[in-house]
PADREN-196476 format. One record per residue (C-alpha): residue in one letter; z, y negated, x negated. Coordinates in nm, 3 decimals. Layout:
[A, [Z, Y, X]]
...
END
This chain:
[X, [8.223, -9.684, -7.167]]
[X, [7.952, -9.436, -7.269]]
[X, [7.882, -9.635, -7.586]]
[X, [8.246, -9.620, -7.692]]
[X, [8.258, -9.243, -7.640]]
[X, [7.938, -9.202, -7.837]]
[X, [8.071, -9.413, -8.127]]
[X, [8.401, -9.227, -8.119]]
[X, [8.215, -8.893, -8.129]]
[X, [8.005, -9.007, -8.428]]
[X, [8.320, -9.127, -8.605]]
[X, [8.500, -8.795, -8.551]]
[X, [8.198, -8.594, -8.672]]
[X, [8.172, -8.813, -8.982]]
[X, [8.545, -8.779, -9.050]]
[X, [8.535, -8.401, -9.017]]
[X, [8.222, -8.371, -9.231]]
[X, [8.374, -8.578, -9.509]]
[X, [8.668, -8.336, -9.529]]
[X, [8.450, -8.023, -9.545]]
[X, [8.343, -8.060, -9.907]]
[X, [8.483, -7.799, -10.144]]
[X, [8.525, -7.830, -10.516]]
[X, [8.283, -7.626, -10.722]]
[X, [8.396, -7.423, -11.023]]
[X, [8.173, -7.244, -11.272]]
[X, [8.293, -6.950, -11.481]]
[X, [8.170, -6.799, -11.805]]
[X, [8.330, -6.474, -11.922]]
[X, [8.294, -6.387, -12.291]]
[X, [8.386, -6.045, -12.428]]
[X, [8.494, -6.039, -12.793]]
[X, [8.436, -5.695, -12.943]]
[X, [8.155, -5.589, -13.175]]
[X, [8.187, -5.219, -13.092]]
[X, [8.027, -5.245, -12.751]]
[X, [7.665, -5.331, -12.684]]
[X, [7.735, -5.392, -12.315]]
[X, [8.007, -5.567, -12.119]]
[X, [8.287, -5.321, -12.039]]
[X, [8.393, -5.238, -11.686]]
[X, [8.738, -5.385, -11.752]]
[X, [8.589, -5.723, -11.843]]
[X, [8.357, -5.717, -11.542]]
[X, [8.657, -5.633, -11.325]]
[X, [8.844, -5.942, -11.450]]
[X, [8.534, -6.155, -11.386]]
[X, [8.492, -6.017, -11.035]]
[X, [8.857, -6.078, -10.953]]
[X, [8.840, -6.438, -11.078]]
[X, [8.528, -6.517, -10.875]]
[X, [8.657, -6.351, -10.560]]
[X, [9.002, -6.507, -10.567]]
[X, [8.878, -6.862, -10.631]]
[X, [8.624, -6.820, -10.351]]
[X, [8.907, -6.711, -10.122]]
[X, [9.100, -7.025, -10.224]]
[X, [8.815, -7.238, -10.088]]
[X, [8.615, -7.315, -10.402]]
[X, [8.241, -7.289, -10.433]]
[X, [8.215, -7.044, -10.722]]
[X, [7.929, -6.995, -10.967]]
[X, [7.908, -6.809, -11.295]]
[X, [7.697, -6.747, -11.599]]
[X, [7.634, -6.382, -11.678]]
[X, [7.917, -6.227, -11.883]]
[X, [7.824, -6.206, -12.251]]
[X, [7.946, -6.057, -12.578]]
[X, [8.030, -6.289, -12.865]]
[X, [8.061, -6.177, -13.224]]
[X, [8.168, -6.505, -13.384]]
[X, [8.335, -6.841, -13.327]]
[X, [7.996, -7.013, -13.373]]
[X, [7.840, -6.799, -13.102]]
[X, [8.135, -6.868, -12.869]]
[X, [8.094, -7.244, -12.928]]
[X, [7.722, -7.220, -12.847]]
[X, [7.802, -7.025, -12.530]]
[X, [8.055, -7.296, -12.435]]
[X, [7.792, -7.568, -12.471]]
[X, [7.535, -7.369, -12.275]]
[X, [7.782, -7.283, -11.996]]
[X, [7.908, -7.641, -11.971]]
[X, [7.548, -7.764, -11.947]]
[X, [7.473, -7.512, -11.672]]
[X, [7.788, -7.619, -11.485]]
[X, [7.685, -7.985, -11.510]]
[X, [7.328, -7.912, -11.396]]
[X, [7.465, -7.707, -11.106]]
[X, [7.685, -7.998, -10.994]]
[X, [8.009, -7.811, -11.060]]
[X, [8.333, -8.005, -11.077]]
[X, [8.498, -7.768, -11.324]]
[X, [8.389, -7.526, -11.595]]
[X, [8.606, -7.238, -11.716]]
[X, [8.529, -7.023, -12.017]]
[X, [8.735, -6.703, -12.020]]
[X, [8.744, -6.528, -12.359]]
[X, [8.854, -6.166, -12.336]]
[X, [8.961, -5.992, -12.656]]
[X, [8.973, -5.615, -12.645]]
[X, [9.230, -5.414, -12.839]]
[X, [9.100, -5.327, -13.182]]
[X, [9.107, -4.956, -13.251]]
[X, [8.926, -4.729, -13.493]]
[X, [8.580, -4.628, -13.373]]
[X, [8.679, -4.261, -13.398]]
[X, [8.964, -4.332, -13.153]]
[X, [8.760, -4.506, -12.884]]
[X, [8.902, -4.393, -12.556]]
[X, [8.753, -4.409, -12.212]]
[X, [9.006, -4.674, -12.117]]
[X, [8.948, -5.008, -12.284]]
[X, [9.261, -5.215, -12.328]]
[X, [9.249, -5.592, -12.297]]
[X, [9.457, -5.735, -12.579]]
[X, [9.440, -6.108, -12.507]]
[X, [9.270, -6.353, -12.274]]
[X, [9.212, -6.718, -12.366]]
[X, [9.079, -6.966, -12.112]]
[X, [8.961, -7.324, -12.128]]
[X, [8.927, -7.544, -11.818]]
[X, [8.705, -7.850, -11.851]]
[X, [8.568, -8.126, -11.634]]
[X, [8.204, -8.026, -11.590]]
[X, [8.091, -8.387, -11.549]]
[X, [8.217, -8.521, -11.881]]
[X, [8.303, -8.204, -12.079]]
[X, [8.663, -8.313, -12.130]]
[X, [8.907, -8.024, -12.171]]
[X, [9.169, -8.040, -11.897]]
[X, [9.383, -7.741, -11.991]]
[X, [9.369, -7.422, -12.195]]
[X, [9.588, -7.119, -12.223]]
[X, [9.630, -6.773, -12.363]]
[X, [9.772, -6.455, -12.212]]
[X, [9.871, -6.150, -12.413]]
[X, [9.935, -5.798, -12.292]]
[X, [10.015, -5.878, -11.932]]
[X, [9.985, -5.639, -11.640]]
[X, [9.771, -5.846, -11.411]]
[X, [9.566, -6.086, -11.621]]
[X, [9.353, -6.207, -11.331]]
[X, [9.651, -6.316, -11.120]]
[X, [9.809, -6.505, -11.408]]
[X, [9.488, -6.689, -11.499]]
[X, [9.413, -6.769, -11.135]]
[X, [9.755, -6.918, -11.070]]
[X, [9.754, -7.123, -11.391]]
[X, [9.404, -7.264, -11.339]]
[X, [9.460, -7.325, -10.968]]
[X, [9.785, -7.513, -11.039]]
[X, [9.610, -7.741, -11.289]]
[X, [9.316, -7.813, -11.057]]
[X, [9.540, -7.885, -10.758]]
[X, [9.776, -8.109, -10.959]]
END
């Protein structure tokens, strides 16, 4: 009887352990605006919200440092680098979030930076295949919209 209990205990532990694995998602946030030499607080706020909310949803979350891109070529290079880092870090998914700031004259730069558009691309980190992409323009809560869209695709 003791052997059966022991085997049952091992089976239950194995069953529970196999269900404890979380999916890992890696983010890369890219700011598109040549006027700034550093990442703006608004962009960092979007990044922080994305990381926090996906962590709260049960994902293991990693990220590359937020960067500024001045061209499509540079953005493509950042994509390749971020995807490689996600693969090396054993992530399941890679998301590049491109944040475009509102273009205004340099003489009119205000304290408040306005996010004009956010594009995102979700890819399988193992094979680099794009799963879904999207774009959001002038919405009130960009982070919530991106989170729900990406989460719905991953959970589908």
